[in-house]
GUZAKOL-592411 format. One line per field, with one value per atom (N, C-alpha, C, O, CB): residue number from 1; residue in one letter; x, z, y. Coordinates in pm, 1 decimal. Atoms other than C-alpha are relative to their C-alpha. Glycine has a CB too. Example, Ala and Ser with C-alpha at 12.3 -4.5 7.8 and 13.67 -1.06 7.14 Angstrom:
rofi [1|1|1|1|1|2|2|2|2|2]
vexza [A|A|A|A|A|S|S|S|S|S]
c1 [89.0|1230.0|90.0|193.6|-99.2|-82.0|1367.0|-77.0|-26.1|41.4]
c3 [0.0|780.0|0.0|66.5|124.6|-6.0|714.0|73.0|89.9|-141.5]
c2 [-119.0|-450.0|120.0|118.1|2.7|-119.0|-106.0|109.0|219.8|46.2]
***
This chain:
rofi [1|1|1|1|1|2|2|2|2|2|3|3|3|3|3|4|4|4|4|4|5|5|5|5|5|6|6|6|6|6|7|7|7|7|7|8|8|8|8|8|9|9|9|9|9|10|10|10|10|10|11|11|11|11|11|12|12|12|12|12|13|13|13|13|13|14|14|14|14|14|15|15|15|15|15|16|16|16|16|16|17|17|17|17|17|18|18|18|18|18|19|19|19|19|19|20|20|20|20|20|21|21|21|21|21|22|22|22|22|22|23|23|23|23|23|24|24|24|24|24|25|25|25|25|25|26|26|26|26|26|27|27|27|27|27|28|28|28|28|28|29|29|29|29|29|30|30|30|30|30|31|31|31|31|31|32|32|32|32|32|33|33|33|33|33|34|34|34|34|34|35|35|35|35|35|36|36|36|36|36|37|37|37|37|37|38|38|38|38|38|39|39|39|39|39|40|40|40|40|40|41|41|41|41|41|42|42|42|42|42|43|43|43|43|43|44|44|44|44|44|45|45|45|45|45|46|46|46|46|46|47|47|47|47|47|48|48|48|48|48|49|49|49|49|49|50|50|50|50|50|51|51|51|51|51|52|52|52|52|52|53|53|53|53|53]
vexza [M|M|M|M|M|E|E|E|E|E|P|P|P|P|P|A|A|A|A|A|C|C|C|C|C|I|I|I|I|I|A|A|A|A|A|E|E|E|E|E|N|N|N|N|N|F|F|F|F|F|D|D|D|D|D|V|V|V|V|V|F|F|F|F|F|D|D|D|D|D|F|F|F|F|F|E|E|E|E|E|L|L|L|L|L|T|T|T|T|T|D|D|D|D|D|A|A|A|A|A|E|E|E|E|E|L|L|L|L|L|T|T|T|T|T|V|V|V|V|V|I|I|I|I|I|D|D|D|D|D|G|G|G|G|G|L|L|L|L|L|K|K|K|K|K|T|T|T|T|T|G|G|G|G|G|E|E|E|E|E|R|R|R|R|R|G|G|G|G|G|G|G|G|G|G|P|P|P|P|P|G|G|G|G|G|P|P|P|P|P|A|A|A|A|A|D|D|D|D|D|I|I|I|I|I|T|T|T|T|T|L|L|L|L|L|A|A|A|A|A|A|A|A|A|A|W|W|W|W|W|S|S|S|S|S|R|R|R|R|R|P|P|P|P|P|T|T|T|T|T|P|P|P|P|P|E|E|E|E|E|D|D|D|D|D]
c1 [99.5|12511.0|-97.3|-104.0|-41.6|62.8|12278.7|-91.0|-145.5|-44.6|146.3|11992.7|-91.4|-144.6|-57.9|130.5|11741.0|-12.1|-113.1|6.5|-8.0|11871.1|-99.0|-199.1|194.9|51.3|11805.4|-143.3|-199.7|85.2|117.1|11468.6|-77.5|-140.5|9.8|66.1|11349.5|29.8|-54.2|14.6|-11.6|11465.8|-60.0|-89.4|113.0|85.3|11269.0|-145.8|-225.8|24.3|114.7|10976.2|-71.3|-154.8|10.2|63.7|10877.5|-108.1|-165.4|89.4|163.6|10553.5|-93.8|-190.8|-31.5|90.5|10370.6|-84.2|-106.9|107.3|110.7|10143.8|-97.6|-73.6|40.0|52.5|9874.6|-68.1|-103.9|-82.3|64.7|9728.8|-131.9|-182.0|45.6|118.7|9391.2|-45.7|33.3|-86.2|27.9|9177.2|43.6|100.0|-141.2|-18.9|9206.5|139.8|175.0|-61.9|-152.9|9590.7|58.2|160.6|89.9|-26.4|9621.0|-52.8|9.3|-110.6|84.6|9400.0|75.0|93.8|-127.4|-87.8|9608.7|151.0|205.8|1.9|-99.9|9935.3|-37.6|25.4|48.4|34.6|9774.2|-18.0|-16.7|-85.9|13.2|9719.1|134.3|149.1|-67.3|-127.1|10053.6|91.2|193.8|75.2|-40.5|10098.7|-74.0|-195.9|-60.6|71.8|10072.8|49.8|-9.0|50.5|-53.7|10253.9|125.4|183.0|-105.9|-128.2|10544.7|100.2|88.1|-36.4|-108.4|10861.7|-7.8|-81.8|116.5|-2.1|10942.5|124.6|151.3|-62.4|-117.3|11281.8|71.3|7.3|85.9|-65.1|11524.9|1.8|3.6|140.8|-0.2|11525.9|162.7|248.2|-70.8|-119.7|11846.4|94.1|214.3|-17.2|-75.3|11983.4|82.1|192.7|-107.8|-70.2|12006.2|69.5|91.8|-73.9|-83.3|12200.0|134.7|175.1|-36.9|-158.0|12560.2|75.3|3.5|19.2|-91.5|12857.4|8.7|24.5|96.8|-7.1|12858.9|-156.6|-156.6|21.9|143.6|12493.4|-11.2|-79.0|-127.7|37.7|12504.3|129.7|120.4|-80.8|-104.5|12846.8|-10.2|-77.0|158.3|-9.2|12927.1|121.7|178.2|-76.6|-128.5|13265.0|-7.5|-111.9|73.5|-5.6|13384.1|77.0|119.6|53.7|-96.0|13572.2|155.4|228.7|6.4|-109.7|13867.3|69.4|190.2|-0.5|-38.9|13861.0|51.7|91.7|-106.9]
c3 [44.8|-269.1|48.8|171.5|-20.6|-57.5|-224.6|55.0|18.4|-85.4|-70.9|21.0|-107.0|-101.0|88.2|74.5|-248.4|-86.2|-96.1|-101.5|74.1|-472.6|105.3|77.1|-15.0|-67.9|-170.5|37.3|50.5|125.4|-28.4|-83.9|-144.2|-122.3|-7.2|92.5|-453.4|-14.9|-62.1|-110.6|-21.5|-422.5|78.5|54.7|34.0|-89.8|-122.9|-17.4|43.5|101.2|45.4|-307.3|-95.7|-168.3|-35.6|131.8|-541.0|45.3|-25.5|-54.9|-27.4|-344.2|-12.6|62.2|146.6|7.7|-434.1|-152.6|-241.9|-6.6|81.5|-672.4|30.8|141.4|-108.6|-53.8|-649.8|-129.2|-227.8|115.2|115.1|-879.5|16.7|128.7|-9.3|-46.1|-953.8|-6.7|-46.5|-72.8|3.3|-919.6|-132.7|-133.2|22.5|159.0|-1306.6|-43.5|-137.1|-117.1|42.1|-1299.2|97.0|67.2|13.4|-124.7|-982.4|-97.3|-82.6|175.7|66.4|-1219.5|-90.9|-97.8|-60.8|125.9|-1507.2|62.9|-20.2|-104.2|-77.4|-1269.0|36.2|-18.0|95.6|-27.2|-1124.8|-76.2|-37.4|48.6|102.6|-1457.1|-39.1|-110.2|-86.9|37.3|-1501.5|61.4|21.7|-3.8|-98.2|-1222.4|-89.2|-106.3|185.1|66.0|-1450.2|92.5|76.8|-187.3|-77.7|-1221.1|-59.8|-2.2|10.5|97.3|-1478.8|-15.8|-11.1|-134.9|5.6|-1520.8|-144.0|-230.6|27.4|126.8|-1817.1|-41.8|-106.9|-23.1|60.9|-1900.1|88.7|191.0|-30.2|-64.0|-1758.5|155.3|211.8|-57.2|-111.6|-1421.1|46.8|-37.5|46.5|-46.0|-1215.4|4.6|-2.6|131.4|24.7|-1225.7|-157.1|-191.4|22.4|147.4|-1606.4|-67.1|-188.0|-83.4|36.6|-1625.4|30.9|147.2|57.9|-5.8|-1680.7|-73.6|-156.1|-75.4|103.9|-1861.0|-102.1|-207.7|23.3|132.6|-2073.3|-87.7|-209.9|35.1|60.4|-2178.2|-38.1|-137.8|120.3|24.2|-2170.6|-27.5|-57.8|128.3|-4.7|-2183.0|-169.0|-258.7|53.8|124.6|-2484.7|-7.5|98.6|-10.9|-7.6|-2625.0|36.3|13.1|-140.1|-14.8|-2513.3|-119.6|-206.3|128.7|114.2|-2743.9|13.9|-81.6|27.2|-24.3|-2574.5|-40.6|-45.9|113.4|41.6|-2686.3|-111.7|-169.4|-11.1]
c2 [-44.1|11332.9|96.9|103.4|-81.0|-138.9|11640.7|-40.4|-144.5|111.1|22.0|11660.3|-25.4|-136.3|130.2|-29.8|11730.9|-136.3|-205.9|150.8|135.4|11435.6|-124.4|-190.3|-47.5|118.1|11201.8|28.4|-80.2|-36.9|-62.1|11384.9|-107.6|-211.1|204.7|74.0|11258.3|-138.5|-215.0|54.7|174.6|10919.7|-46.3|-163.5|-61.2|49.0|10881.9|-1.8|-72.8|58.1|-31.9|11028.2|-72.1|-18.2|102.2|101.3|10700.0|-52.4|-135.2|-129.1|60.6|10621.0|95.5|83.3|-59.1|-124.9|10928.0|-44.5|37.1|171.8|27.4|10734.7|-95.0|-143.5|-30.4|90.0|10494.2|-68.4|-4.0|46.8|86.4|10197.6|-3.9|-14.0|-141.8|25.2|10178.1|-158.2|-243.8|88.2|133.4|9853.1|-83.1|-192.5|-8.4|64.5|9771.2|-20.8|-92.6|99.5|15.0|9819.4|-106.3|-167.8|149.6|104.2|9591.7|-130.9|-236.1|34.9|109.3|9353.6|-49.7|-171.2|38.6|19.5|9357.2|-36.2|-108.7|151.5|69.3|9270.7|-96.2|-187.0|50.7|132.1|8999.5|-109.1|-225.9|2.1|59.2|8887.5|-43.8|-143.2|73.3|72.9|8822.6|-120.6|-175.9|89.1|139.6|8545.9|-89.0|-91.9|-10.0|97.5|8263.1|-170.5|-277.5|17.3|116.5|7991.9|-61.6|-153.8|-108.5|33.7|7940.6|91.8|214.3|-23.8|-63.2|8026.2|70.5|23.8|-93.5|-36.2|8258.2|6.9|108.0|108.5|41.6|8135.9|-102.0|-126.6|117.4|106.5|7866.5|22.6|132.0|-14.4|-8.8|7747.7|29.9|3.0|-116.8|-38.5|7862.8|-124.2|-98.2|67.0|118.9|7502.1|-18.7|-60.3|-114.4|-1.2|7543.7|89.3|83.8|-15.3|-101.2|7829.6|-32.6|-34.1|118.8|77.0|7695.4|92.1|148.7|-163.8|-34.7|7863.9|-47.5|13.7|-3.7|70.9|7556.4|39.5|54.5|-186.3|-20.6|7623.2|161.8|187.1|-47.8|-143.3|8037.8|85.8|204.7|59.3|-93.3|8159.1|56.8|5.3|-80.4|-80.7|8408.2|26.8|53.5|119.3|-51.3|8488.1|163.6|224.5|-31.9|-126.9|8849.4|43.3|-33.0|38.1|-71.4|9103.4|-62.7|-88.4|185.7|24.8|8999.0|-137.2|-160.3|24.2|152.2|8617.5|8.9|-92.1|-104.1]
***
């Protein structure tokens, strides 16, 4: 990887969030899962056929 690409990758923190933006992000915390719990994700429940099947 070229040094310029590496430097560009490290420069991801060159922004600031406003108080209004942080408030919106904090509002996303509902305390509830948005999907199934990890124990509910099984091959039997979620498997899908592949093109090779």
